[in-house]
Residue, then its C-alpha position, 0 to 999 in steps of 0.5 A: m265271428k265265423e272263420a271263412d271256409f277258404p283261405i284269404a289273400d288280403a290285397h291291401q294292408h299296412f305295417w308300421d313302427i313309428q317308434q323306429n321309422y318316420h311316417p310323417w302323417l303318423r308322427d308329425e303334429p298336428p295330424v293331417p286332415f283325413r277322410y275318416g276324421d280323427y285317426r290318432k287311434i292308429r298312430r301306434r306300432y302295428l306289426p304282423a303280430d298285431y295284424l294276425a291278432d286282428v284277422a283271427p280266426h280268419q285264414v289269411v294266408k297271403t297279403v299285399y303290403v302297400e306303402a304307408e307314406w314313409d319318409p319321402a326322402d327315403p323310399i328304399g328304406e321302407t322296402r328294406y324294412i319290409e324285407r326284414l319283416r318278411a324274413e322275420t315273420g313271413f308277412p307280407t307276401v308281396m309289396v306295393a312300394q313307394a316311388w315319386l314318378d315326377r322326381e329326378d330320381c324316379a328312374a333310379v328308385l324304380e330300378q332299385q325297387s324292381g330289384f327286390e323280388f317281392v316288389r310287385s307294384i308302385r304307388h304315388k298318389p297323383r295330385a287331386n282336386p278337393s272335390a268334383a266341382n273343381g274341373e282342373p286337370g289332376g296329376m295324371t295329366d302332368a307330363r313329368w309324372r307320365n314320363g315316370f309312369a312310362r318306366l313302370a312296365p319296362a321295369g315289370l311293375r304294376f301301378d296302384l292308383q289312389t285317386p278320387w273318382w272324379h279323376l278316373h276319366e284321366a285314369a282311363e286315358l292313362a290306361r289307354a296310353f299305357p295298355d301294358t301297365t296294370i293299374i289297380l284302383n285303390h279303395t273303390g275310387l273313394p266314394s265317400d259322398r253317399s248322396t244319390g247324385a254323387l253315387a251316380a257320378w261315381k258309378q259312371a266314373i268307374g265304368t269309364f275306367a273299367a272299360c280299359p282291360n288293364a284296369m283292376i279294382k280293390i274294394s276297401g276303404l268304405g268307412q265313413p267318419g262317425q258312422a259304423w261300417t255296415v252291410e247296408s251302407s256298403r252293399d250297393i257300392v260293393l255290388t256295383a264295383v263287382e258288376t262294373f269290373g267283373v269278378e275276374r278284375t275285383m279284389f277284396a281288401s282290409n286296408f288294415p289297420v286304417d279301416s280299423l277306425c271304422a270296424t273290426f276286420d271280422t265285421i268288414l270281411t264277414g260283411f263283404r262275404q254276406i254281400v256276395q253270398g249269392f255268388a258261386d263258390h268259385e267266384q267268391r274264392a276269386l274275389f277273396h283269394y285267387n284274383a289277388v294272387r294272380i294280379y299281384a303274382m304271389e305264386 
């Protein structure tokens, strides 16, 4: 374990207290199907003190909290909770908040969310097909969902997109239709299938999306169920993502505590650093710190 020689801005992490607050996926039984398999280990309280223990001795100075599927009936409740955490602990720095773009209350919720000075972005996972073999249109093509999306830029909000790579052609069309809205792709486009054909299709899909100048990417979520997180299994994906989007539009992120199902924070961070060790110092600092600060306006 070796501390990074520059500060880290973690572009994607979560907190939760499931004894106090309702997160359906963390409290309801039975657990929902999850891409990492059994996730019971993280169905526990996870607060800033727990996160800081996980990241030690690395110098994480800023973080982006991403909505954690809080009770969908009360999206503002999560933001108020994070407001209290920030006041008590100084973490997180900024927030990606919850809003349901296709609901009747979308305009009112976005107005409230944008009123919190630390909210920078919105996440609403659009409906997705279960596999690339299903070619039906996904949720980003829905007119009502897009009407909600159109409200983001006027409210000064970015959008965090979590969708599997086989819907990225729709994301590219969305980015072209709304060039003033920054769209940040979560978890590297979810390249969970590591077969040669699937990775080739993933590479083509992220290339289509990256052609849009308002498209960004966060590299995280690279774990596989039942397998250890390794540099070898992640290297090609990481380098392809950086090459495709460019150093200036790419951010590294932990996705903790979710990715603790796959590896320790140190394993993931030092693994990412090992993969990009041949990059110039200023490029590494951009990937691990300055891009997140700039893209999420953390200063």
